[in-house]
C-alpha positions as CSV (number, residue, x, y, z in Angstrom):
1,M,-7.9,-19.8,-25.0
2,S,-11.7,-20.1,-25.9
3,E,-14.0,-17.4,-25.4
4,G,-15.3,-16.4,-21.7
5,F,-12.4,-17.2,-20.1
6,A,-10.7,-14.0,-18.6
7,N,-6.8,-13.6,-18.2
8,G,-5.7,-12.2,-15.1
9,D,-2.7,-10.3,-13.5
10,A,-1.9,-9.7,-9.7
11,V,0.8,-7.8,-8.1
12,Y,2.1,-9.0,-4.7
13,E,4.2,-6.2,-2.8
14,I,5.6,-8.1,0.4
15,D,7.4,-5.7,3.0
16,V,9.9,-7.3,5.2
17,A,12.1,-6.1,7.7
18,S,15.0,-5.0,5.7
19,E,16.4,-4.9,2.2
20,E,19.0,-7.8,3.2
21,I,15.8,-10.1,3.9
22,A,14.1,-9.1,0.8
23,Q,17.2,-10.0,-1.3
24,M,17.3,-13.3,0.5
25,L,13.6,-14.0,-0.3
26,Y,14.4,-13.0,-4.0
27,R,17.4,-15.5,-4.2
28,A,15.1,-18.1,-2.9
29,I,12.1,-17.7,-5.0
30,V,13.2,-16.1,-8.2
31,P,14.3,-20.0,-9.8
32,E,10.7,-20.7,-9.5
33,S,9.8,-18.1,-11.7
34,E,12.2,-19.2,-14.5
35,V,11.0,-22.5,-14.8
36,A,7.4,-22.7,-14.7
37,P,5.3,-25.9,-15.0
38,T,3.2,-24.6,-17.4
39,D,2.8,-21.8,-19.8
40,R,-0.5,-20.7,-18.7
41,A,1.2,-18.1,-15.9
42,K,4.2,-16.1,-16.0
43,T,5.8,-14.5,-13.0
44,K,8.4,-11.9,-12.5
45,V,10.1,-11.4,-9.1
46,S,11.8,-8.4,-8.1
47,V,12.9,-6.2,-5.1
48,R,12.4,-2.6,-4.2
49,G,14.3,-1.8,-1.1
50,S,12.8,-3.9,1.8
51,T,9.8,-5.1,-0.5
52,L,9.5,-8.2,-2.5
53,V,7.2,-7.7,-5.6
54,L,5.9,-10.7,-7.4
55,E,4.0,-10.0,-10.5
56,I,2.0,-12.6,-12.2
57,H,0.4,-12.7,-15.5
58,A,-1.8,-15.6,-16.2
59,E,-4.1,-16.8,-19.4
60,D,-6.8,-17.8,-16.8
61,L,-8.2,-17.0,-13.3
62,T,-7.6,-20.8,-12.3
63,A,-3.9,-20.5,-13.5
64,L,-3.6,-17.1,-11.6
65,R,-4.8,-18.6,-8.7
66,A,-2.7,-21.6,-8.9
67,A,0.6,-19.5,-9.2
68,S,-0.7,-16.9,-6.6
69,N,-1.1,-19.7,-4.2
70,S,2.4,-21.3,-4.9
71,F,4.3,-18.2,-4.9
72,L,2.8,-16.9,-1.7
73,S,3.0,-20.1,0.0
74,W,7.2,-20.4,-1.0
75,V,7.4,-16.8,0.5
76,H,6.0,-17.8,3.5
77,S,8.0,-20.7,3.9
78,C,11.1,-18.9,3.4
79,I,10.1,-16.5,6.0
80,R,9.4,-18.6,8.4
81,A,12.5,-20.8,7.7
82,M,14.4,-17.8,8.2
83,E,12.4,-16.8,11.5
84,S,13.3,-20.2,13.0
85,V,17.0,-19.7,12.3
86,T,17.5,-16.2,13.6
87,G,14.7,-16.3,16.1
88,Q,13.5,-12.8,14.6
89,K,10.3,-11.7,12.9
90,S,11.0,-10.5,9.3
């Protein structure tokens, strides 16, 4: 990494309606964290009660933005799919 570039960290805590929903989101999202398309960003996914936690560490801010956008989009898509199937807000 060249001088002048900053690395970055972001933590997203996404509260949902129940621990069961948080666990479903975890199972849907964790495979994406295990096989990253690049080594520039690493993501750890975990659950604390009814909260899904995404911890992203990136070598540069562009990678941090890209990883954040990807993971947040996947979470949003999963939530929308669950709402579509159950008819309930997560």
